[in-house]
LOKOLLO-280334 format. One record per residue (C-alpha): residue in one letter; x, y, z. Coordinates in steps of 0.25 Angstrom, whole numbers, padded with zeros to 4 digits, always signed. Each point is the difference from the previous one (the first is absolute). Example, Ala and Ser with C-alpha at 12.3 -4.5 7.8 and 13.67 -1.06 7.14 Angstrom:
! LOKOLLO-280334
A+0049-0018+0031/S+0006+0014-0002/
//
This chain:
! LOKOLLO-280334
X+0134-0079+0137/X-0007+0014-0003/X-0008+0005+0011/X-0015+0002-0001/X+0001+0013+0003/X+0009+0003-0012/X-0006-0009-0010/X-0015+0006+0003/X+0006+0014-0002/X+0008-0003-0011/X-0012-0006-0008/X-0011+0010+0005/X+0008+0012-0007/X+0002-0008-0011/X-0013-0008-0002/X-0003+0003-0013/X+0015-0005-0005/X-0004-0012+0009/X-0013-0002-0005/X+0006-0001-0016/X+0011-0008+0005/X-0009-0012+0004/X-0009+0004-0012/X+0011-0002-0009/X+0003-0014+0006/X-0005-0012-0010/X-0009-0007+0009/X-0006+0012+0003/X-0002+0007-0014/X-0003-0014-0003/X-0012-0001+0007/X-0004+0015-0001/X+0001-0002-0015/X-0009-0013+0000/X-0011+0008+0009/X+0000+0011-0010/X-0003-0008-0012/X-0010-0010+0007/X-0008+0008+0009/X-0008+0006-0011/X-0004-0014-0004/X-0007-0002+0011/X-0015+0000+0002/X-0005-0007+0012/X+0006-0003+0014/X-0001-0014-0003/X+0010+0004-0012/X+0009+0008+0008/X+0003-0011+0011/X+0003-0012-0010/X+0012+0009-0005/X+0009-0004+0011/X+0010+0011-0004/X-0011+0012-0002/X-0006-0004+0014/X+0013-0001+0007/X+0005+0012-0005/X-0011+0008+0004/X-0001-0009+0015/X+0014+0005+0002/X-0001+0015-0004/X-0012+0001+0012/X+0009-0008+0009/X-0011-0012+0000/X+0012-0011-0006/X-0003-0008+0012/X-0015-0001-0002/X+0001-0003-0015/X-0005-0015+0004/X-0013+0006+0005/X-0006+0002-0016/X-0013-0002+0006/X+0000+0011+0011/X+0008+0008-0010/X-0011-0001-0010/X-0010+0004+0011/X+0009+0012+0002/X+0001+0005-0015/X-0016-0003-0001/X-0003+0009+0012/X-0007+0013-0002/X+0009+0012+0007/X-0012+0011+0002/X-0006-0011+0007/X+0006+0000+0016/X-0008-0013+0000/X+0009-0008-0011/X+0010-0010+0003/X+0014+0007-0001/X-0007+0012+0007/X-0002-0010+0012/X+0014-0002+0000/X+0009+0006+0010/X+0013-0001-0009/X-0001+0011-0009/X+0008-0006-0011/X-0011-0010-0006/X-0007+0014-0001/X+0012+0006-0007/X+0001-0011-0009/X-0015-0001-0003/X+0001+0015-0004/X+0011-0003-0010/X-0011-0008-0009/X-0012+0004-0006/X-0006-0014-0005/X-0015+0007+0001/X+0005+0011-0009/X+0002+0014+0003/X-0014+0002-0001/X-0014-0005-0006/X-0003+0005-0013/X-0013+0008+0001/X-0006+0010-0010/X+0001+0011+0012/X+0008+0000+0013/X-0009+0004+0013/X+0008+0014-0003/X-0002+0001-0014/X-0014-0002+0003/X-0001+0011+0011/X+0006+0009-0010/X-0008-0003-0010/X-0012+0004+0007/X+0006+0012+0007/X+0003+0003-0015/X-0015-0001-0004/X-0005+0006+0012/X+0008+0013-0005/X-0002-0002-0013/X-0015+0001+0000/X+0001+0012+0010/X+0010+0008-0010/X-0011-0004-0012/X-0011+0007+0008/X+0010+0011+0004/X+0004+0002-0014/X-0016+0001-0004/X-0003+0012+0009/X+0012+0006-0005/X-0004-0002-0014/X-0013+0007+0004/X+0006+0011+0006/X+0008+0004-0011/X-0011-0003-0009/X-0008+0011+0008/X+0012+0009+0000/X+0004-0001-0016/X-0015+0000-0006/X-0002+0015+0003/X+0013+0003-0007/X-0005-0007-0014/X-0003+0009-0011/X+0001-0009-0011/X-0004-0016-0002/X+0012-0005-0004/X+0007+0006+0012/X-0008-0013+0007/X+0006-0009-0010/X+0015+0005+0001/X+0000-0001+0014/X+0002-0016+0004/X-0007+0001+0014/X-0012+0008-0004/X-0001-0007-0012/X-0001-0015+0009/X-0010+0008+0009/X-0008+0003-0010/X+0000-0015-0007/X-0002-0007+0012/X-0012+0008+0005/X-0005-0001-0014/X+0003-0013-0003/X+0010+0002-0011/X+0009-0010-0006/X+0013+0007-0005/X+0003-0012-0007/X-0012+0000-0010/X-0003+0016-0002/X+0011+0009-0005/X+0002+0015+0004/X-0007+0007-0010/X-0013-0009+0001/X-0001+0004+0015/X+0005+0015-0003/X-0012+0001-0007/X-0009-0006+0008/X+0004+0010+0010/X-0003+0011-0009/X-0015-0004-0003/X-0012+0004+0005/X-0009-0011+0003/X-0014+0008-0001/X+0006+0001-0014/X-0006-0009-0010/X+0011+0003-0010/X+0011+0001+0011/X+0012-0012-0002/X-0005-0008+0011/X-0015-0001-0006/X+0004-0002-0014/X+0012-0010+0003/X-0005-0007+0012/X-0013+0003+0006/X-0006-0003-0014/X+0004-0014+0000/X-0008-0003+0014/X-0013-0005-0005/X+0005-0008-0010/X+0009-0006+0011/X-0011-0002+0011/X-0009-0006-0011/X+0012-0010-0004/X+0002-0003+0017/X-0015-0004+0000/X+0000-0010-0010/X+0014-0005+0005/X-0007-0001+0013/X-0012-0007-0006/X+0009-0010-0007/X+0008-0003+0013/X-0013-0003+0006/X-0004-0009-0012/X+0012-0006+0000/X-0001-0004+0015/X-0015-0005-0003/X+0005-0009-0010/X+0012-0008+0007/X-0010-0001+0012/X-0010-0005-0010/X+0011-0010-0006/X+0004-0005+0012/X-0014-0004+0006/X-0002-0009-0013/X+0012-0006+0003/X-0005-0008+0012/X-0014-0004-0009/X-0001-0014-0006/X+0004-0001-0014/X+0008+0013+0000/X+0010+0001-0010/X+0011+0004+0008/X+0012+0001-0008/X-0009+0010-0008/X-0005+0007+0011/X+0015+0003+0006/X+0004+0006-0015/X-0012+0009+0003/X+0003+0003+0015/X+0015+0004-0006/X-0005+0009-0010/X-0008+0005+0009/X+0011+0003+0011/X+0008+0007-0012/X-0011+0009-0003/X-0001+0004+0014/X+0014+0002+0002/X-0001+0009-0012/X-0012+0007+0003/X+0005+0003+0014/X+0014+0006-0005/X-0011+0009-0009/X-0007+0004+0013/X+0014+0003+0008/X+0005+0008-0014/X-0013+0006-0001/X-0001+0006+0014/X+0016+0005+0000/X-0004+0008-0012/X-0012+0006+0005/X+0007+0004+0012/X+0012+0005-0006/X-0010+0010-0009/X-0007+0004+0014/X+0014+0004+0005/X+0003+0007-0011/X-0013+0008+0001/X+0002+0002+0014/X+0014+0004-0001/X-0006+0010-0011/X-0010+0007+0008/X+0009+0000+0011/X+0010+0011-0006/X-0003+0013-0006/X+0008+0001-0010/X-0003+0005-0013/X+0002-0006-0013/X+0012+0006-0003/X+0007-0006+0014/X-0001+0014+0008/X-0008+0006+0010/X-0009+0010-0001/X+0004+0014+0007/X-0001-0001+0015/X-0006-0016+0000/X+0009-0011+0008/X+0002-0013-0008/X-0010-0006+0011/X-0010+0005+0009/X-0001-0004+0014/X-0010-0010-0003/X+0007-0006-0010/X+0013-0001+0008/X-0005-0006+0011/X-0007-0012-0009/X+0013-0002-0007/X+0007-0002+0013/X-0012-0009+0004/X+0001-0009-0012/X+0015+0000+0001/X-0002-0006+0014/X-0010-0010-0005/X+0010-0005-0010/X+0010-0002+0011/X-0010-0008+0008/X+0009-0012+0000/X+0011+0006+0005/X-0007+0007+0013/X-0008-0013+0003/X+0015-0007-0001/X+0006+0009+0011/X-0013-0001+0008/X+0005-0008+0013/X-0011-0010-0002/X+0004-0003-0013/X+0014+0000+0003/X-0002-0008+0012/X-0007-0010-0008/X+0011+0001-0014/X+0013-0004+0012/X-0008-0011+0006/X-0003-0006-0013/X+0015+0003-0005/X+0005-0007+0012/X-0010-0012-0001/X+0004-0002-0015/X+0015+0001+0001/X+0004-0012+0007/X-0006-0005-0013/X+0009+0006-0010/X+0011-0012-0004/X+0003+0007-0014/X-0001+0013-0008/X-0011-0006-0008/X-0009-0004+0012/X+0004+0016+0004/X-0006+0005-0014/X-0011-0009+0004/X-0004+0005+0013/X-0008+0013-0002/X+0000+0003+0016/X+0016-0002+0000/X+0003+0006-0014/X-0010+0013+0002/X+0005+0002+0014/X+0015+0000-0004/X+0000+0007-0013/X-0010+0013+0008/X+0011-0002+0011/X+0012+0005-0010/X-0010+0011-0009/X-0003-0010-0010/X-0013-0002-0006/X-0004-0014-0003/X-0010+0003-0010/X+0010+0007-0010/X+0013-0008+0004/X+0003-0013-0008/X+0000-0012+0007/X+0011-0004-0009/X+0007+0011+0004/X-0001-0002+0015/X+0003-0016-0002/X+0014+0005-0007/X+0002+0010+0011/X+0000-0011+0011/X+0009-0008-0006/X+0010+0012-0003/X+0013-0002+0008/X+0002+0012+0007/X+0014-0001+0001/X+0002+0001-0015/X-0002+0014-0006/X-0002-0005-0011/X-0013-0010+0003/X-0015+0005-0006/X-0004+0007+0014/X+0011+0012-0003/X-0002+0000-0013/X-0016+0006+0003/X+0008+0013+0006/X-0011-0001+0011/X+0003-0002+0014/X-0015-0005+0003/X+0005-0013-0007/X+0014-0001+0007/X-0008+0002+0015/X-0010-0012-0006/X+0009-0007-0004/X+0009+0001+0014/X-0013-0002+0009/X-0002-0015-0005/X+0010-0011-0001/X+0000-0008-0015/X+0012-0006-0007/X+0001+0001-0015/X-0010-0011-0003/X-0009+0007+0009/X+0001-0010+0012/X+0002+0003+0014/X+0013+0003+0005/X+0005+0005+0014/X-0002+0016+0003/X+0011+0010-0003/X+0007+0005+0012/X+0013+0004+0003/X+0001-0008+0012/X-0005-0015+0003/X-0010+0000+0011/X+0010-0009+0007/X+0012+0011-0002/X-0011+0011+0005/X-0003-0009+0012/X+0014-0002+0004/X+0005+0014-0002/X-0011+0004+0008/X+0003-0011+0010/X+0015+0004+0001/X-0003+0014+0003/X-0008-0004+0011/X+0009-0007+0005/X+0011+0009-0001/X-0008+0011+0007/X-0004-0008+0012/X+0015-0005+0002/X+0004+0016+0000/X-0009+0001+0011/X+0005-0012+0010/X+0005+0008+0010/X-0014+0009+0001/X-0011-0003+0009/X-0012-0010-0003/X-0008+0013-0003/X+0012+0007-0010/X+0002-0012-0007/X-0017-0003-0002/X+0000+0014-0006/X+0013-0004-0008/X-0007-0013-0006/X-0013+0008-0002/X+0005+0010-0008/X+0012-0010-0008/X-0013-0010-0003/X-0008+0013-0005/X+0012+0005-0010/X+0004-0013-0005/X-0017-0003-0003/X+0000+0014-0007/X+0012-0004-0008/X-0008-0014-0003/X-0011+0010-0007/X+0010+0009-0007/X+0009-0009-0006/X-0013-0004-0009/X+0003+0013-0007/X+0014-0002-0004/X+0001-0002-0014/X+0014+0003-0004/X+0015+0004+0009/X-0003+0014-0001/X-0014-0002+0006/X+0008-0008+0012/X+0011+0011+0002/X-0008+0011-0001/X-0007-0006+0014/X+0010+0002+0008/X-0008-0003+0013/X-0002-0013-0007/X+0015-0001-0003/X+0003+0001+0014/X-0008-0010+0004/X+0006-0010-0008/X+0014+0004+0004/X-0005+0001+0014/X-0006-0016-0001/X+0014-0005-0006/X+0007+0006+0011/X+0006+0012-0008/X+0001+0014+0005/X-0009+0009-0011/X+0011+0012+0005/X+0011-0006-0007/X-0007-0004-0014/X-0003+0009-0009/X-0010+0000-0012/X+0011+0001-0010/X+0006-0011+0006/X-0012-0009-0001/X-0002+0004-0012/X+0012-0006-0005/X-0002-0011+0008/X-0014-0003-0006/X+0005+0003-0015/X+0010-0011+0003/X+0000-0014-0008/X+0000-0010+0012/X+0004-0013-0009/X+0012+0008-0002/X+0010-0002+0010/X+0007+0013-0003/X-0012+0009+0000/X-0001+0012+0012/X-0011-0007+0008/X+0010-0013+0001/X+0014+0006+0002/X-0006+0007+0012/X+0006-0007+0012/X-0013+0001+0007/X-0008-0011-0006/X-0014+0006+0006/X+0000+0010-0013/X-0002-0011-0010/X-0010-0006+0009/X-0007+0011+0000/X-0003+0001-0017/X-0001-0015+0000/X-0012+0001+0009/X-0006+0010-0012/X-0006-0003-0013/X+0005+0011-0007/X+0006-0002-0014/X+0012+0004-0006/X-0006+0013-0004/X-0005+0000+0014/X-0014-0002-0004/X-0010-0009+0009/X-0001-0016-0006/X-0001-0013+0001/X+0014-0005+0003/X+0002-0014-0006/X+0001-0011+0012/X+0009-0010+0000/X-0007-0013+0003/X-0006+0003+0013/X+0009+0012+0005/X+0000+0014-0003/X+0012+0007-0005/X+0003+0005+0015/X-0004-0013+0006/X+0011-0007-0010/X+0010+0010+0005/X-0002-0001+0014/X+0001-0016-0001/X+0014+0000-0007/X+0005+0012+0010/X-0005-0009+0012/X+0006-0012-0007/X+0015+0008+0000/X-0002+0005+0013/X-0004-0014+0007/X+0013-0006-0009/X+0009+0011+0006/X-0004-0001+0014/X-0001-0016+0000/X+0016+0001-0007/X+0004+0009+0012/X-0007-0010+0009/X+0010-0011-0004/X+0011+0008+0005/X-0005+0008+0011/X-0015-0001+0005/X+0001+0013+0007/X+0001+0006-0015/X-0012-0006-0003/X-0007+0003+0012/X+0002+0016-0002/X-0001+0000-0015/X-0014-0006+0003/X-0003+0011+0011/X+0004+0009-0009/X-0011-0004-0012/X-0010-0001+0010/X+0002+0012+0010/X-0011+0008-0009/X-0012-0010+0001/X+0003-0001+0016/X-0011+0008+0006/X-0001-0004+0015/X+0009-0008+0009/X-0008-0012-0001/X+0005-0001-0017/X+0013-0002+0006/X-0005-0009+0010/X-0007-0010-0009/X+0012-0001-0009/X+0012-0007+0006/X+0010+0006-0009/X-0003+0014+0004/X-0002-0003+0015/X+0014-0006-0001/X+0005+0011-0005/X-0008+0009+0010/X+0006-0007+0012/X+0014-0002-0004/X+0001+0015-0004/X-0005+0004+0014/X+0008-0012+0006/X-0013-0005+0006/X+0000-0016+0004/X-0008-0011-0008/X-0008-0002+0012/X-0007+0014-0005/X-0008-0010-0006/X-0006-0007+0012/X-0006+0012+0004/X-0015+0005-0003/X-0003+0004-0015/X-0004+0014+0006/X+0012+0002+0010/X+0009-0004-0012/X-0007+0011-0008/X+0003+0009+0012/X+0015-0002-0002/X+0000+0002-0014/X-0006+0014+0000/X+0009+0002+0013/X+0012-0003-0009/X-0004+0006-0014/X-0009+0011-0007/X-0008-0008-0011/X-0002+0013-0006/X+0016+0000-0001/X+0000-0012-0010/X-0006+0010-0012/X+0013+0007+0000/X+0010-0008-0007/X+0012+0009+0008/X-0006-0005+0012/X-0002-0016-0004/X+0016+0000-0005/X+0004+0006+0012/X-0008-0010+0009/X+0005-0013-0009/X+0014+0006+0002/X-0001-0003+0015/X-0007-0013-0003/X+0012-0007-0008/X+0010+0006+0010/X-0008-0005+0010/X-0001-0012-0008/X+0015-0004-0001/X+0001+0003+0015/X-0011-0011+0003/X+0005-0011-0010/X+0014+0003-0002/X+0004-0015+0003/X-0011-0005-0008/X+0002+0008-0016/X+0007-0010-0008/X-0003-0013+0008/X-0010-0006-0010/X-0015+0005-0001/X-0007+0009+0011/X-0013-0004+0007/X-0004+0013-0004/X-0001-0003-0014/X-0013-0007+0006/X-0005+0012+0001/X-0003+0000-0015/X-0006-0011-0001/X-0014+0005+0002/X-0008+0012+0011/X-0010-0003+0008/X-0009+0008+0009/X+0009-0005+0012/X+0014+0002+0004/X+0000-0016+0004/X+0012-0008-0007/X+0011+0011+0005/X+0009-0006+0009/X+0000+0006+0015/X+0013+0006+0005/X+0006+0007+0011/X+0010+0006-0008/X+0005+0013+0006/X+0007+0009-0009/X+0016+0003+0001/X-0002+0012-0005/X-0012+0010-0001/X-0001+0011-0010/X-0010+0012+0003/X-0011+0003-0008/X+0001+0015-0006/
//
């Protein structure tokens, strides 16, 4: 019989080859292929449990084969909210159940929402910053105008300077789309006190007629309203000709609309002419566009008037940036955002639509709603999609701020990591930090935990801003936190190496990531939502599993198969492989004592009697801490050294039982419990002891 020491060491040093041999075994390959082909068809927990092969495959992967019969119990495990400390699965001592629940996402990775909390917070911050920057820009424009107007010597110099021209047009209410530069140039060169000037002969001369027409239109509006009121009153009189009266009402409503439009149009024309007259009077240009010698383009009074009128024209901008208005807009945005369930609802809700467009610097009054709808339905991962054809980053920013699919329906937020993955990374990082301080004082441990928690929170906040692999790798502190969470030494992992890892095709077994001896690198890649180009994408799920959950399940199944097969020949090898797999998850002595297999490895390694299990749990924990440094279990080399000692001791202790049928130690793998009961008591004294180095 080959010794435990030799068998374990051979497998441990050829683990990849050993797993490959197991993977190629017909029964293992058949079950793996079936799982891969059918898990994507599963939609509910009941679907999953009704498929015997799928369900048992997953149960074996997480060491829960013996609980496969307890479907009602396992259903409650899968239905548990992992983020709720009071949920069913989180109350169970055995960590395998939580690992099993974490391997599935039957409730989805995230709830489809118009915006996540992070997106909403970012949009509100952007809105505040945009409104503030717009006010700053207006002040800058006024300062620029004050500095430049004194250098102007010709009317056309104003019109040829975009910034000055826009300033003057805003101040005097001129719509650039309706009036050619030549017209405005002639207005600037006009003298409003000269009846024969251009502004008077072309525009001001129309005022009397326009005002007369306005008065008539206003009179017509009043008359139409009176007629409508009269006809409406007649409807209630006995013997009224209802049909005829309704016809008359419709006719008068048509007239009213026409007259109202006329009033609006005439008011605009009169205001425009007034603006032209004011514009001509605000400048000192001669009829040829030049300035008389020693005369500035504007007097100080007219400069002040122009600036005041510019500010008045931007009243909406100033109002929107005021603290009171801003607070009301934000409150209304938050209130109405939860009602948005489609792009159509978005463009039809002014409090949300105007706020969102204003946040990215778009004017809701000038942008087509059809354009915005097409933008929000664009595929951000497709460089040929509509949003990119506009060549304006404001539209891209708007599309990224909301979660709509190609049909305008809600979808899940586009994030580098799903919330469950982020929480897992944060959790593993804190656990690793605490473990590293296991020999420190209580005060030092508290400080380490506090700092680790702070770092983990910073990671959770920063990950929302990651849009690509490049963004991630450029943030080395974030990368180091991920590596530490996975038990890897950041000092030994270069950025160039990680670039190759993230560029790997996880579906190709020969890819760079998949051919590494350490599978944790591929696990890291699988936990992110990056497409083949390195951009954040909504990666498809395989039924109730994301790609990292699927990969982990298949990897666990192979590991469990290897351990079970080795256990059939030598239970000690299985114990050693199991401990090796679980070592990184051990954070305290109690984790070892709560697992019968782990505690057996510990007692055997240090030649402690089985009767130790009868001691009080706190006393047992002290014994563990006396013989073993928990932080050493994060170091693969130290774990290997410990298991070499274990396998040698196991051979000594079981030299007469190996090969004589199934060992009672196999019972250790029929489930873990919070106690140590079930392990037979023994007063066995070691024949040989190995010193711990």
